N, CA, C and O atoms as a Maestro MAE file, in Angstrom:
{
 s_m_m2io_version
 :::
 2.0.0
}

f_m_ct {
 s_m_title
 :::
 protein
 m_atom[336] {
  # First column is atom index #
  i_m_mmod_type
  r_m_x_coord
  r_m_y_coord
  r_m_z_coord
  i_m_residue_number
  s_m_chain_name
  s_m_pdb_residue_name
  s_m_pdb_atom_name
  i_m_atomic_number
  :::
  1 25 0.847 -1.174 0.000 1 A "MET " " N  " 7
  2 3 0.000 0.000 0.000 1 A "MET " " CA " 6
  3 2 0.899 1.246 0.000 1 A "MET " " C  " 6
  4 15 1.899 1.306 0.714 1 A "MET " " O  " 8
  5 25 0.523 2.221 -0.805 2 A "LYS " " N  " 7
  6 3 1.321 3.435 -0.917 2 A "LYS " " CA " 6
  7 2 1.209 4.273 0.353 2 A "LYS " " C  " 6
  8 15 0.204 4.229 1.062 2 A "LYS " " O  " 8
  9 25 2.264 5.035 0.619 3 A "LYS " " N  " 7
  10 3 2.341 5.830 1.840 3 A "LYS " " CA " 6
  11 2 1.160 6.792 1.968 3 A "LYS " " C  " 6
  12 15 0.572 6.904 3.044 3 A "LYS " " O  " 8
  13 25 0.807 7.486 0.889 4 A "HIS " " N  " 7
  14 3 -0.285 8.459 0.984 4 A "HIS " " CA " 6
  15 2 -1.629 7.774 1.270 4 A "HIS " " C  " 6
  16 15 -2.493 8.354 1.928 4 A "HIS " " O  " 8
  17 25 -1.801 6.562 0.783 5 A "THR " " N  " 7
  18 3 -3.018 5.796 1.075 5 A "THR " " CA " 6
  19 2 -3.044 5.417 2.548 5 A "THR " " C  " 6
  20 15 -4.092 5.497 3.188 5 A "THR " " O  " 8
  21 25 -1.908 5.008 3.091 6 A "GLN " " N  " 7
  22 3 -1.812 4.665 4.515 6 A "GLN " " CA " 6
  23 2 -2.130 5.867 5.391 6 A "GLN " " C  " 6
  24 15 -2.821 5.738 6.402 6 A "GLN " " O  " 8
  25 25 -1.628 7.034 5.008 7 A "ILE " " N  " 7
  26 3 -1.877 8.253 5.778 7 A "ILE " " CA " 6
  27 2 -3.379 8.549 5.809 7 A "ILE " " C  " 6
  28 15 -3.932 8.848 6.867 7 A "ILE " " O  " 8
  29 25 -4.029 8.467 4.658 8 A "TYR " " N  " 7
  30 3 -5.461 8.742 4.570 8 A "TYR " " CA " 6
  31 2 -6.250 7.751 5.431 8 A "TYR " " C  " 6
  32 15 -7.093 8.154 6.232 8 A "TYR " " O  " 8
  33 25 -5.979 6.486 5.267 9 A "MET " " N  " 7
  34 3 -6.724 5.456 5.989 9 A "MET " " CA " 6
  35 2 -6.509 5.568 7.492 9 A "MET " " C  " 6
  36 15 -7.452 5.426 8.270 9 A "MET " " O  " 8
  37 25 -5.291 5.817 7.893 10 A "SER " " N  " 7
  38 3 -4.985 5.952 9.317 10 A "SER " " CA " 6
  39 2 -5.705 7.159 9.922 10 A "SER " " C  " 6
  40 15 -6.267 7.066 11.014 10 A "SER " " O  " 8
  41 25 -5.688 8.272 9.225 11 A "HIS " " N  " 7
  42 3 -6.323 9.487 9.746 11 A "HIS " " CA " 6
  43 2 -7.816 9.278 10.004 11 A "HIS " " C  " 6
  44 15 -8.336 9.726 11.026 11 A "HIS " " O  " 8
  45 25 -8.497 8.612 9.099 12 A "PHE " " N  " 7
  46 3 -9.944 8.418 9.235 12 A "PHE " " CA " 6
  47 2 -10.302 7.083 9.892 12 A "PHE " " C  " 6
  48 15 -11.483 6.762 10.025 12 A "PHE " " O  " 8
  49 25 -9.305 6.308 10.302 13 A "GLY " " N  " 7
  50 3 -9.558 5.058 11.009 13 A "GLY " " CA " 6
  51 2 -10.071 3.927 10.141 13 A "GLY " " C  " 6
  52 15 -10.764 3.032 10.624 13 A "GLY " " O  " 8
  53 25 -9.733 3.963 8.858 14 A "TYR " " N  " 7
  54 3 -10.167 2.904 7.943 14 A "TYR " " CA " 6
  55 2 -9.201 1.726 7.980 14 A "TYR " " C  " 6
  56 15 -8.005 1.884 8.229 14 A "TYR " " O  " 8
  57 25 -9.747 0.551 7.728 15 A "ASP " " N  " 7
  58 3 -8.975 -0.677 7.557 15 A "ASP " " CA " 6
  59 2 -9.058 -1.036 6.080 15 A "ASP " " C  " 6
  60 15 -9.953 -0.564 5.380 15 A "ASP " " O  " 8
  61 25 -8.146 -1.856 5.602 16 A "ILE " " N  " 7
  62 3 -8.085 -2.234 4.191 16 A "ILE " " CA " 6
  63 2 -9.399 -2.864 3.717 16 A "ILE " " C  " 6
  64 15 -9.728 -2.777 2.533 16 A "ILE " " O  " 8
  65 25 -10.150 -3.495 4.618 17 A "SER " " N  " 7
  66 3 -11.402 -4.152 4.228 17 A "SER " " CA " 6
  67 2 -12.619 -3.229 4.337 17 A "SER " " C  " 6
  68 15 -13.724 -3.636 3.976 17 A "SER " " O  " 8
  69 25 -12.443 -2.003 4.822 18 A "ASP " " N  " 7
  70 3 -13.556 -1.071 5.003 18 A "ASP " " CA " 6
  71 2 -14.029 -0.470 3.684 18 A "ASP " " C  " 6
  72 15 -13.272 -0.366 2.719 18 A "ASP " " O  " 8
  73 25 -15.287 -0.082 3.670 19 A "PHE " " N  " 7
  74 3 -15.835 0.711 2.581 19 A "PHE " " CA " 6
  75 2 -15.337 2.137 2.789 19 A "PHE " " C  " 6
  76 15 -15.552 2.718 3.853 19 A "PHE " " O  " 8
  77 25 -14.676 2.702 1.788 20 A "ILE " " N  " 7
  78 3 -14.202 4.080 1.843 20 A "ILE " " CA " 6
  79 2 -14.986 4.853 0.796 20 A "ILE " " C  " 6
  80 15 -14.866 4.579 -0.398 20 A "ILE " " O  " 8
  81 25 -15.791 5.821 1.234 21 A "PRO " " N  " 7
  82 3 -16.636 6.546 0.280 21 A "PRO " " CA " 6
  83 2 -15.870 7.620 -0.490 21 A "PRO " " C  " 6
  84 15 -14.963 8.264 0.037 21 A "PRO " " O  " 8
  85 25 -16.255 7.789 -1.730 22 A "CYS " " N  " 7
  86 3 -15.757 8.897 -2.535 22 A "CYS " " CA " 6
  87 2 -16.252 10.179 -1.863 22 A "CYS " " C  " 6
  88 15 -17.422 10.274 -1.491 22 A "CYS " " O  " 8
  89 25 -15.373 11.153 -1.710 23 A "GLU " " N  " 7
  90 3 -15.760 12.394 -1.041 23 A "GLU " " CA " 6
  91 2 -16.668 13.262 -1.903 23 A "GLU " " C  " 6
  92 15 -17.261 14.216 -1.399 23 A "GLU " " O  " 8
  93 25 -16.788 12.955 -3.183 24 A "VAL " " N  " 7
  94 3 -17.655 13.728 -4.068 24 A "VAL " " CA " 6
  95 2 -19.044 13.110 -4.150 24 A "VAL " " C  " 6
  96 15 -20.042 13.792 -3.913 24 A "VAL " " O  " 8
  97 25 -19.117 11.813 -4.486 25 A "CYS " " N  " 7
  98 3 -20.418 11.206 -4.771 25 A "CYS " " CA " 6
  99 2 -20.864 10.136 -3.770 25 A "CYS " " C  " 6
  100 15 -22.035 9.759 -3.759 25 A "CYS " " O  " 8
  101 25 -19.952 9.646 -2.935 26 A "GLY " " N  " 7
  102 3 -20.311 8.629 -1.952 26 A "GLY " " CA " 6
  103 2 -20.169 7.194 -2.419 26 A "GLY " " C  " 6
  104 15 -20.334 6.274 -1.618 26 A "GLY " " O  " 8
  105 25 -19.866 6.973 -3.696 27 A "HIS " " N  " 7
  106 3 -19.617 5.613 -4.180 27 A "HIS " " CA " 6
  107 2 -18.276 5.122 -3.639 27 A "HIS " " C  " 6
  108 15 -17.587 5.869 -2.942 27 A "HIS " " O  " 8
  109 25 -17.899 3.903 -3.940 28 A "THR " " N  " 7
  110 3 -16.652 3.344 -3.443 28 A "THR " " CA " 6
  111 2 -15.445 4.091 -4.000 28 A "THR " " C  " 6
  112 15 -15.270 4.194 -5.214 28 A "THR " " O  " 8
  113 25 -14.620 4.608 -3.101 29 A "ALA " " N  " 7
  114 3 -13.393 5.293 -3.507 29 A "ALA " " CA " 6
  115 2 -12.359 4.255 -3.935 29 A "ALA " " C  " 6
  116 15 -12.173 3.234 -3.273 29 A "ALA " " O  " 8
  117 25 -11.707 4.527 -5.031 30 A "ILE " " N  " 7
  118 3 -10.665 3.654 -5.563 30 A "ILE " " CA " 6
  119 2 -9.303 4.333 -5.441 30 A "ILE " " C  " 6
  120 15 -8.287 3.664 -5.251 30 A "ILE " " O  " 8
  121 25 -9.285 5.655 -5.551 31 A "ASP " " N  " 7
  122 3 -8.041 6.416 -5.587 31 A "ASP " " CA " 6
  123 2 -7.957 7.397 -4.431 31 A "ASP " " C  " 6
  124 15 -8.964 7.957 -4.000 31 A "ASP " " O  " 8
  125 25 -6.735 7.598 -3.933 32 A "ILE " " N  " 7
  126 3 -6.458 8.687 -3.010 32 A "ILE " " CA " 6
  127 2 -5.758 9.753 -3.847 32 A "ILE " " C  " 6
  128 15 -4.618 9.584 -4.278 32 A "ILE " " O  " 8
  129 25 -6.462 10.835 -4.060 33 A "HIS " " N  " 7
  130 3 -6.023 11.912 -4.951 33 A "HIS " " CA " 6
  131 2 -5.227 12.964 -4.182 33 A "HIS " " C  " 6
  132 15 -5.606 13.358 -3.079 33 A "HIS " " O  " 8
  133 25 -4.124 13.412 -4.773 34 A "HIS " " N  " 7
  134 3 -3.364 14.544 -4.231 34 A "HIS " " CA " 6
  135 2 -3.983 15.823 -4.791 34 A "HIS " " C  " 6
  136 15 -3.982 16.030 -6.005 34 A "HIS " " O  " 8
  137 25 -4.504 16.671 -3.928 35 A "LEU " " N  " 7
  138 3 -5.099 17.928 -4.377 35 A "LEU " " CA " 6
  139 2 -4.040 18.828 -5.023 35 A "LEU " " C  " 6
  140 15 -4.293 19.463 -6.046 35 A "LEU " " O  " 8
  141 25 -2.877 18.871 -4.423 36 A "GLU " " N  " 7
  142 3 -1.729 19.586 -4.997 36 A "GLU " " CA " 6
  143 2 -0.708 18.518 -5.387 36 A "GLU " " C  " 6
  144 15 0.040 18.027 -4.543 36 A "GLU " " O  " 8
  145 25 -0.685 18.173 -6.643 37 A "ALA " " N  " 7
  146 3 0.190 17.092 -7.115 37 A "ALA " " CA " 6
  147 2 1.612 17.586 -7.303 37 A "ALA " " C  " 6
  148 15 1.840 18.606 -7.952 37 A "ALA " " O  " 8
  149 25 2.553 16.874 -6.743 38 A "ARG " " N  " 7
  150 3 3.970 17.239 -6.868 38 A "ARG " " CA " 6
  151 2 4.417 17.259 -8.318 38 A "ARG " " C  " 6
  152 15 5.129 18.172 -8.735 38 A "ARG " " O  " 8
  153 25 4.015 16.281 -9.077 39 A "GLY " " N  " 7
  154 3 4.440 16.157 -10.467 39 A "GLY " " CA " 6
  155 2 3.877 17.227 -11.384 39 A "GLY " " C  " 6
  156 15 4.334 17.382 -12.517 39 A "GLY " " O  " 8
  157 25 2.892 17.963 -10.905 40 A "MET " " N  " 7
  158 3 2.283 19.003 -11.729 40 A "MET " " CA " 6
  159 2 2.610 20.393 -11.183 40 A "MET " " C  " 6
  160 15 1.858 21.344 -11.392 40 A "MET " " O  " 8
  161 25 3.749 20.500 -10.477 41 A "GLY " " N  " 7
  162 3 4.176 21.785 -9.956 41 A "GLY " " CA " 6
  163 2 3.514 22.185 -8.653 41 A "GLY " " C  " 6
  164 15 3.555 23.355 -8.273 41 A "GLY " " O  " 8
  165 25 2.905 21.236 -7.965 42 A "GLY " " N  " 7
  166 3 2.221 21.524 -6.702 42 A "GLY " " CA " 6
  167 2 3.185 21.576 -5.544 42 A "GLY " " C  " 6
  168 15 4.287 22.111 -5.670 42 A "GLY " " O  " 8
  169 25 2.794 21.042 -4.451 43 A "THR " " N  " 7
  170 3 3.535 21.118 -3.207 43 A "THR " " CA " 6
  171 2 4.817 20.283 -3.206 43 A "THR " " C  " 6
  172 15 4.924 19.281 -3.913 43 A "THR " " O  " 8
  173 25 5.770 20.712 -2.408 44 A "THR " " N  " 7
  174 3 6.987 19.923 -2.186 44 A "THR " " CA " 6
  175 2 6.966 19.334 -0.784 44 A "THR " " C  " 6
  176 15 7.911 18.662 -0.373 44 A "THR " " O  " 8
  177 25 5.871 19.589 -0.041 45 A "LYS " " N  " 7
  178 3 5.726 19.070 1.314 45 A "LYS " " CA " 6
  179 2 5.471 17.566 1.273 45 A "LYS " " C  " 6
  180 15 4.993 17.034 0.270 45 A "LYS " " O  " 8
  181 25 5.793 16.889 2.370 46 A "PRO " " N  " 7
  182 3 5.452 15.460 2.448 46 A "PRO " " CA " 6
  183 2 3.937 15.277 2.401 46 A "PRO " " C  " 6
  184 15 3.186 16.239 2.563 46 A "PRO " " O  " 8
  185 25 3.496 14.056 2.183 47 A "ASP " " N  " 7
  186 3 2.066 13.769 2.150 47 A "ASP " " CA " 6
  187 2 1.421 14.146 3.482 47 A "ASP " " C  " 6
  188 15 1.860 13.703 4.544 47 A "ASP " " O  " 8
  189 25 0.386 14.957 3.413 48 A "VAL " " N  " 7
  190 3 -0.373 15.352 4.603 48 A "VAL " " CA " 6
  191 2 -1.849 15.175 4.298 48 A "VAL " " C  " 6
  192 15 -2.268 15.266 3.143 48 A "VAL " " O  " 8
  193 25 -2.637 14.921 5.335 49 A "ILE " " N  " 7
  194 3 -4.053 14.621 5.144 49 A "ILE " " CA " 6
  195 2 -4.793 15.758 4.452 49 A "ILE " " C  " 6
  196 15 -5.760 15.502 3.735 49 A "ILE " " O  " 8
  197 25 -4.377 16.986 4.641 50 A "GLU " " N  " 7
  198 3 -5.033 18.131 4.004 50 A "GLU " " CA " 6
  199 2 -4.900 18.107 2.484 50 A "GLU " " C  " 6
  200 15 -5.642 18.790 1.778 50 A "GLU " " O  " 8
  201 25 -3.948 17.316 1.984 51 A "ASN " " N  " 7
  202 3 -3.698 17.235 0.547 51 A "ASN " " CA " 6
  203 2 -4.180 15.914 -0.061 51 A "ASN " " C  " 6
  204 15 -3.946 15.663 -1.243 51 A "ASN " " O  " 8
  205 25 -4.839 15.080 0.718 52 A "LEU " " N  " 7
  206 3 -5.233 13.745 0.260 52 A "LEU " " CA " 6
  207 2 -6.744 13.570 0.332 52 A "LEU " " C  " 6
  208 15 -7.361 13.791 1.375 52 A "LEU " " O  " 8
  209 25 -7.325 13.172 -0.783 53 A "MET " " N  " 7
  210 3 -8.781 13.061 -0.893 53 A "MET " " CA " 6
  211 2 -9.158 11.740 -1.556 53 A "MET " " C  " 6
  212 15 -8.567 11.359 -2.566 53 A "MET " " O  " 8
  213 25 -10.140 11.042 -0.990 54 A "ALA " " N  " 7
  214 3 -10.607 9.780 -1.562 54 A "ALA " " CA " 6
  215 2 -11.610 10.059 -2.676 54 A "ALA " " C  " 6
  216 15 -12.573 10.802 -2.485 54 A "ALA " " O  " 8
  217 25 -11.374 9.453 -3.847 55 A "LEU " " N  " 7
  218 3 -12.270 9.623 -4.987 55 A "LEU " " CA " 6
  219 2 -12.539 8.287 -5.664 55 A "LEU " " C  " 6
  220 15 -11.675 7.411 -5.694 55 A "LEU " " O  " 8
  221 25 -13.742 8.139 -6.208 56 A "CYS " " N  " 7
  222 3 -14.029 6.991 -7.064 56 A "CYS " " CA " 6
  223 2 -13.289 7.244 -8.388 56 A "CYS " " C  " 6
  224 15 -12.887 8.372 -8.672 56 A "CYS " " O  " 8
  225 25 -13.121 6.224 -9.166 57 A "ARG " " N  " 7
  226 3 -12.369 6.376 -10.419 57 A "ARG " " CA " 6
  227 2 -13.029 7.377 -11.360 57 A "ARG " " C  " 6
  228 15 -12.346 8.183 -11.993 57 A "ARG " " O  " 8
  229 25 -14.359 7.329 -11.451 58 A "GLU " " N  " 7
  230 3 -15.080 8.232 -12.352 58 A "GLU " " CA " 6
  231 2 -14.832 9.705 -11.978 58 A "GLU " " C  " 6
  232 15 -14.541 10.531 -12.844 58 A "GLU " " O  " 8
  233 25 -14.950 10.022 -10.679 59 A "ASP " " N  " 7
  234 3 -14.735 11.408 -10.257 59 A "ASP " " CA " 6
  235 2 -13.266 11.808 -10.336 59 A "ASP " " C  " 6
  236 15 -12.957 12.975 -10.580 59 A "ASP " " O  " 8
  237 25 -12.367 10.865 -10.134 60 A "HIS " " N  " 7
  238 3 -10.945 11.161 -10.272 60 A "HIS " " CA " 6
  239 2 -10.628 11.563 -11.715 60 A "HIS " " C  " 6
  240 15 -9.886 12.516 -11.956 60 A "HIS " " O  " 8
  241 25 -11.189 10.838 -12.651 61 A "ILE " " N  " 7
  242 3 -10.985 11.162 -14.067 61 A "ILE " " CA " 6
  243 2 -11.682 12.482 -14.420 61 A "ILE " " C  " 6
  244 15 -11.118 13.327 -15.114 61 A "ILE " " O  " 8
  245 25 -12.899 12.639 -13.936 62 A "LYS " " N  " 7
  246 3 -13.710 13.802 -14.289 62 A "LYS " " CA " 6
  247 2 -13.201 15.114 -13.667 62 A "LYS " " C  " 6
  248 15 -13.220 16.160 -14.316 62 A "LYS " " O  " 8
  249 25 -12.745 15.049 -12.401 63 A "PHE " " N  " 7
  250 3 -12.385 16.262 -11.675 63 A "PHE " " CA " 6
  251 2 -10.925 16.338 -11.225 63 A "PHE " " C  " 6
  252 15 -10.399 17.429 -11.007 63 A "PHE " " O  " 8
  253 25 -10.273 15.185 -11.086 64 A "GLY " " N  " 7
  254 3 -8.989 15.068 -10.411 64 A "GLY " " CA " 6
  255 2 -7.901 16.068 -10.713 64 A "GLY " " C  " 6
  256 15 -7.515 16.827 -9.825 64 A "GLY " " O  " 8
  257 25 -7.400 16.101 -11.905 65 A "ASP " " N  " 7
  258 3 -6.257 16.959 -12.206 65 A "ASP " " CA " 6
  259 2 -6.637 18.119 -13.115 65 A "ASP " " C  " 6
  260 15 -5.869 18.520 -13.991 65 A "ASP " " O  " 8
  261 25 -7.815 18.643 -12.896 66 A "LYS " " N  " 7
  262 3 -8.295 19.759 -13.712 66 A "LYS " " CA " 6
  263 2 -8.372 21.011 -12.841 66 A "LYS " " C  " 6
  264 15 -9.077 21.047 -11.833 66 A "LYS " " O  " 8
  265 25 -7.632 22.026 -13.256 67 A "LYS " " N  " 7
  266 3 -7.508 23.244 -12.448 67 A "LYS " " CA " 6
  267 2 -8.845 23.869 -12.098 67 A "LYS " " C  " 6
  268 15 -9.006 24.409 -11.004 67 A "LYS " " O  " 8
  269 25 -9.802 23.805 -13.006 68 A "GLU " " N  " 7
  270 3 -11.086 24.461 -12.753 68 A "GLU " " CA " 6
  271 2 -11.870 23.819 -11.603 68 A "GLU " " C  " 6
  272 15 -12.814 24.422 -11.091 68 A "GLU " " O  " 8
  273 25 -11.491 22.605 -11.195 69 A "TYR " " N  " 7
  274 3 -12.182 21.928 -10.102 69 A "TYR " " CA " 6
  275 2 -11.379 21.877 -8.813 69 A "TYR " " C  " 6
  276 15 -11.888 21.408 -7.795 69 A "TYR " " O  " 8
  277 25 -10.145 22.344 -8.827 70 A "LYS " " N  " 7
  278 3 -9.262 22.196 -7.661 70 A "LYS " " CA " 6
  279 2 -9.838 22.847 -6.406 70 A "LYS " " C  " 6
  280 15 -9.886 22.202 -5.359 70 A "LYS " " O  " 8
  281 25 -10.268 24.084 -6.476 71 A "GLU " " N  " 7
  282 3 -10.794 24.774 -5.291 71 A "GLU " " CA " 6
  283 2 -12.082 24.124 -4.799 71 A "GLU " " C  " 6
  284 15 -12.321 24.051 -3.594 71 A "GLU " " O  " 8
  285 25 -12.906 23.655 -5.717 72 A "TRP " " N  " 7
  286 3 -14.131 22.960 -5.349 72 A "TRP " " CA " 6
  287 2 -13.809 21.670 -4.595 72 A "TRP " " C  " 6
  288 15 -14.419 21.386 -3.564 72 A "TRP " " O  " 8
  289 25 -12.858 20.893 -5.102 73 A "LEU " " N  " 7
  290 3 -12.445 19.663 -4.427 73 A "LEU " " CA " 6
  291 2 -11.870 19.970 -3.043 73 A "LEU " " C  " 6
  292 15 -12.160 19.271 -2.072 73 A "LEU " " O  " 8
  293 25 -11.055 21.019 -2.965 74 A "LYS " " N  " 7
  294 3 -10.479 21.404 -1.671 74 A "LYS " " CA " 6
  295 2 -11.578 21.737 -0.671 74 A "LYS " " C  " 6
  296 15 -11.492 21.346 0.493 74 A "LYS " " O  " 8
  297 25 -12.606 22.450 -1.108 75 A "SER " " N  " 7
  298 3 -13.686 22.833 -0.188 75 A "SER " " CA " 6
  299 2 -14.440 21.602 0.319 75 A "SER " " C  " 6
  300 15 -14.808 21.540 1.492 75 A "SER " " O  " 8
  301 25 -14.668 20.635 -0.550 76 A "ILE " " N  " 7
  302 3 -15.329 19.383 -0.146 76 A "ILE " " CA " 6
  303 2 -14.464 18.663 0.884 76 A "ILE " " C  " 6
  304 15 -14.962 18.197 1.909 76 A "ILE " " O  " 8
  305 25 -13.168 18.577 0.602 77 A "HIS " " N  " 7
  306 3 -12.263 17.860 1.500 77 A "HIS " " CA " 6
  307 2 -12.133 18.572 2.856 77 A "HIS " " C  " 6
  308 15 -12.140 17.920 3.900 77 A "HIS " " O  " 8
  309 25 -12.019 19.875 2.841 78 A "LEU " " N  " 7
  310 3 -11.913 20.621 4.100 78 A "LEU " " CA " 6
  311 2 -13.169 20.437 4.952 78 A "LEU " " C  " 6
  312 15 -13.090 20.383 6.180 78 A "LEU " " O  " 8
  313 25 -14.321 20.342 4.300 79 A "GLN " " N  " 7
  314 3 -15.557 20.100 5.040 79 A "GLN " " CA " 6
  315 2 -15.507 18.723 5.710 79 A "GLN " " C  " 6
  316 15 -15.933 18.582 6.856 79 A "GLN " " O  " 8
  317 25 -14.996 17.717 5.014 80 A "LYS " " N  " 7
  318 3 -14.870 16.376 5.606 80 A "LYS " " CA " 6
  319 2 -13.915 16.409 6.799 80 A "LYS " " C  " 6
  320 15 -14.181 15.805 7.838 80 A "LYS " " O  " 8
  321 25 -12.806 17.119 6.637 81 A "LEU " " N  " 7
  322 3 -11.831 17.217 7.723 81 A "LEU " " CA " 6
  323 2 -12.415 17.926 8.943 81 A "LEU " " C  " 6
  324 15 -12.106 17.564 10.078 81 A "LEU " " O  " 8
  325 25 -13.253 18.931 8.713 82 A "SER " " N  " 7
  326 3 -13.800 19.719 9.824 82 A "SER " " CA " 6
  327 2 -14.904 18.984 10.580 82 A "SER " " C  " 6
  328 15 -15.198 19.321 11.727 82 A "SER " " O  " 8
  329 25 -15.520 17.979 9.946 83 A "THR " " N  " 7
  330 3 -16.591 17.237 10.611 83 A "THR " " CA " 6
  331 2 -16.071 16.012 11.325 83 A "THR " " C  " 6
  332 15 -16.846 15.295 11.958 83 A "THR " " O  " 8
  333 25 -14.813 15.761 11.240 84 A "ARG " " N  " 7
  334 3 -14.231 14.596 11.891 84 A "ARG " " CA " 6
  335 2 -14.000 14.868 13.333 84 A "ARG " " C  " 6
  336 15 -13.511 13.999 14.055 84 A "ARG " " O  " 8
  :::
 }
 m_bond[335] {
  # First column is bond index #
  i_m_from
  i_m_to
  i_m_order
  :::
  1 1 2 1
  2 2 3 1
  3 3 4 2
  4 3 5 1
  5 5 6 1
  6 6 7 1
  7 7 8 2
  8 7 9 1
  9 9 10 1
  10 10 11 1
  11 11 12 2
  12 11 13 1
  13 13 14 1
  14 14 15 1
  15 15 16 2
  16 15 17 1
  17 17 18 1
  18 18 19 1
  19 19 20 2
  20 19 21 1
  21 21 22 1
  22 22 23 1
  23 23 24 2
  24 23 25 1
  25 25 26 1
  26 26 27 1
  27 27 28 2
  28 27 29 1
  29 29 30 1
  30 30 31 1
  31 31 32 2
  32 31 33 1
  33 33 34 1
  34 34 35 1
  35 35 36 2
  36 35 37 1
  37 37 38 1
  38 38 39 1
  39 39 40 2
  40 39 41 1
  41 41 42 1
  42 42 43 1
  43 43 44 2
  44 43 45 1
  45 45 46 1
  46 46 47 1
  47 47 48 2
  48 47 49 1
  49 49 50 1
  50 50 51 1
  51 51 52 2
  52 51 53 1
  53 53 54 1
  54 54 55 1
  55 55 56 2
  56 55 57 1
  57 57 58 1
  58 58 59 1
  59 59 60 2
  60 59 61 1
  61 61 62 1
  62 62 63 1
  63 63 64 2
  64 63 65 1
  65 65 66 1
  66 66 67 1
  67 67 68 2
  68 67 69 1
  69 69 70 1
  70 70 71 1
  71 71 72 2
  72 71 73 1
  73 73 74 1
  74 74 75 1
  75 75 76 2
  76 75 77 1
  77 77 78 1
  78 78 79 1
  79 79 80 2
  80 79 81 1
  81 81 82 1
  82 82 83 1
  83 83 84 2
  84 83 85 1
  85 85 86 1
  86 86 87 1
  87 87 88 2
  88 87 89 1
  89 89 90 1
  90 90 91 1
  91 91 92 2
  92 91 93 1
  93 93 94 1
  94 94 95 1
  95 95 96 2
  96 95 97 1
  97 97 98 1
  98 98 99 1
  99 99 100 2
  100 99 101 1
  101 101 102 1
  102 102 103 1
  103 103 104 2
  104 103 105 1
  105 105 106 1
  106 106 107 1
  107 107 108 2
  108 107 109 1
  109 109 110 1
  110 110 111 1
  111 111 112 2
  112 111 113 1
  113 113 114 1
  114 114 115 1
  115 115 116 2
  116 115 117 1
  117 117 118 1
  118 118 119 1
  119 119 120 2
  120 119 121 1
  121 121 122 1
  122 122 123 1
  123 123 124 2
  124 123 125 1
  125 125 126 1
  126 126 127 1
  127 127 128 2
  128 127 129 1
  129 129 130 1
  130 130 131 1
  131 131 132 2
  132 131 133 1
  133 133 134 1
  134 134 135 1
  135 135 136 2
  136 135 137 1
  137 137 138 1
  138 138 139 1
  139 139 140 2
  140 139 141 1
  141 141 142 1
  142 142 143 1
  143 143 144 2
  144 143 145 1
  145 145 146 1
  146 146 147 1
  147 147 148 2
  148 147 149 1
  149 149 150 1
  150 150 151 1
  151 151 152 2
  152 151 153 1
  153 153 154 1
  154 154 155 1
  155 155 156 2
  156 155 157 1
  157 157 158 1
  158 158 159 1
  159 159 160 2
  160 159 161 1
  161 161 162 1
  162 162 163 1
  163 163 164 2
  164 163 165 1
  165 165 166 1
  166 166 167 1
  167 167 168 2
  168 167 169 1
  169 169 170 1
  170 170 171 1
  171 171 172 2
  172 171 173 1
  173 173 174 1
  174 174 175 1
  175 175 176 2
  176 175 177 1
  177 177 178 1
  178 178 179 1
  179 179 180 2
  180 179 181 1
  181 181 182 1
  182 182 183 1
  183 183 184 2
  184 183 185 1
  185 185 186 1
  186 186 187 1
  187 187 188 2
  188 187 189 1
  189 189 190 1
  190 190 191 1
  191 191 192 2
  192 191 193 1
  193 193 194 1
  194 194 195 1
  195 195 196 2
  196 195 197 1
  197 197 198 1
  198 198 199 1
  199 199 200 2
  200 199 201 1
  201 201 202 1
  202 202 203 1
  203 203 204 2
  204 203 205 1
  205 205 206 1
  206 206 207 1
  207 207 208 2
  208 207 209 1
  209 209 210 1
  210 210 211 1
  211 211 212 2
  212 211 213 1
  213 213 214 1
  214 214 215 1
  215 215 216 2
  216 215 217 1
  217 217 218 1
  218 218 219 1
  219 219 220 2
  220 219 221 1
  221 221 222 1
  222 222 223 1
  223 223 224 2
  224 223 225 1
  225 225 226 1
  226 226 227 1
  227 227 228 2
  228 227 229 1
  229 229 230 1
  230 230 231 1
  231 231 232 2
  232 231 233 1
  233 233 234 1
  234 234 235 1
  235 235 236 2
  236 235 237 1
  237 237 238 1
  238 238 239 1
  239 239 240 2
  240 239 241 1
  241 241 242 1
  242 242 243 1
  243 243 244 2
  244 243 245 1
  245 245 246 1
  246 246 247 1
  247 247 248 2
  248 247 249 1
  249 249 250 1
  250 250 251 1
  251 251 252 2
  252 251 253 1
  253 253 254 1
  254 254 255 1
  255 255 256 2
  256 255 257 1
  257 257 258 1
  258 258 259 1
  259 259 260 2
  260 259 261 1
  261 261 262 1
  262 262 263 1
  263 263 264 2
  264 263 265 1
  265 265 266 1
  266 266 267 1
  267 267 268 2
  268 267 269 1
  269 269 270 1
  270 270 271 1
  271 271 272 2
  272 271 273 1
  273 273 274 1
  274 274 275 1
  275 275 276 2
  276 275 277 1
  277 277 278 1
  278 278 279 1
  279 279 280 2
  280 279 281 1
  281 281 282 1
  282 282 283 1
  283 283 284 2
  284 283 285 1
  285 285 286 1
  286 286 287 1
  287 287 288 2
  288 287 289 1
  289 289 290 1
  290 290 291 1
  291 291 292 2
  292 291 293 1
  293 293 294 1
  294 294 295 1
  295 295 296 2
  296 295 297 1
  297 297 298 1
  298 298 299 1
  299 299 300 2
  300 299 301 1
  301 301 302 1
  302 302 303 1
  303 303 304 2
  304 303 305 1
  305 305 306 1
  306 306 307 1
  307 307 308 2
  308 307 309 1
  309 309 310 1
  310 310 311 1
  311 311 312 2
  312 311 313 1
  313 313 314 1
  314 314 315 1
  315 315 316 2
  316 315 317 1
  317 317 318 1
  318 318 319 1
  319 319 320 2
  320 319 321 1
  321 321 322 1
  322 322 323 1
  323 323 324 2
  324 323 325 1
  325 325 326 1
  326 326 327 1
  327 327 328 2
  328 327 329 1
  329 329 330 1
  330 330 331 1
  331 331 332 2
  332 331 333 1
  333 333 334 1
  334 334 335 1
  335 335 336 2
  :::
 }
}
């Protein structure tokens, strides 16, 4: 399991066998998305929960690395973090 996936699961108390909901639509999350991707000129900081969001494959493709959706995704993720 990748480090960023471990960080996400640990923060929210998920186990590998748990259902992890997509933060956008609620379907099964397949990917842990970096809101600020290092490879696309984003952050140089280590993986932190504020930068990691669970997404289903469809929403990852539809919204994931598109600048016009970045702030919207961040707002959804910050809301999840604040309700924890």
